N, C-alpha and C positions, 0 to 999 in steps of 0.2 A: 305103274299107273293105278290111280285110285279114283273111282267115281262114287260119290256119296249122295244118295237121294234123300229128300226130305219133303214134307208137305202133305203126305198121305193122311188118311183118317176116315172118320165116319161122317157121312153127310146124307141128308134126306134127298129123295128123288127131286130133281129140278134144281138142286143146289150146285155150287161151284167149288172147285179146289184148284190150287196152283201148286204144281210139283216143281221142285228145283233139283238140279244135279250139279254138284260142285266137282270139278275135275282137277287133278294134279298129276304131275309126272308124265304129261303128254303135251305135245305141241298142239294145243286145242284149236288154234286158228287153222291148222292144216288137217283137221279131222272132220269127217262127216259124223254127225251125231243124230241119235234117234231115241225114241221111246218105244218099248215093247211092253206087252202085258201078258199075264198068264193067269187064267181063272182055274179053279180046282177042276181036275179031270180033263182039261183042255190043253191044246198045244199053245206054246208061246206065239203071239201074233204081233205084227207091226202095228203100232198106233200112228206114228208120224216120224218122218225123217227130214232133216234140214241139211242142205249141202254146205260145203265150204263157202264162206262169204255170204251165207244166207241168200244165195241166188235162187234156189228153188226149194220147195217143200212138197212132200207127198204124204197123204193121209190114208189110213185104212178106210174102206168103204163104209164101215159102221160109224165113222166119226160124223159124217153128214153136217159139217160146218160147226160142230159144237166145240171142238178143241183147236188150240193154236199152239204151235211149237215155235220157240224162239231161242236165240243164242246170244250170249254176251261174251265176245272173244276177249275183251279187256279183263273181265273178271273170271274167265274160264268157267262159265256156268251156263247151263241150258235149262229151259223151262218148258212146262206143259200147262197151259191154262185150259181148264176143263169147265165147261158150262153145261147147263141142262142135263145133268148127270142122271143116268138111269140105273136101275138095279142090275141090269146086265153088264154094266161097266165095272162091277165089282171084280177085282183082280189084284194081283201083285204087279206093280208097274216097275219096270227096269229101265235105266238109261244105258245107252250103248254108244261106243265111239269106235271109229276106225279111221286110219291105222294108229297103233296096232289094235286088234280086236280086244275090246275091254267092256266089261259089264259091271254095273253097280250091284249092290246087294239086294235091292228091291225095296219098295215101300207099299204097304197095303192100302188100298182104297176100297172102302165098303160103302155102298149106296143102299139105303133102306127105302122100302116102298111106303 
C-alpha cells in the first residue's frame, strides 16, 4: 500500500490550501480514509474522516467548519480542503486508510501570522 500526500506549503493566516492523497495497492473504495496532523511536541490528532461510500464524515472539534474532506474512489484519491487557516493549524498532515492500516509520509503545512 502506498499513500502519497501533496499540496502542503506555507500560507498566511486566513488563507487556504488543498491537500491531496493518492492511494495505490489498496482497494480504495472499500477503505475508510482520514487525515491526521501532528504539530511539534504534540500528539497526532484526527482532522477528519470519511466513511466508505462518503456516507458520513467526522471532524475534529478544532475544525469548526473550516475544512472539508472528500474522496474520489474512481481516481483513488482523497482530499482535504482547508480554509481560514490559522497559525495553530501548522503541522505535518498525514493521510490514513483502513483496511489495511496505512499511513502516508506526511506533508508540511505552515501558517504564518
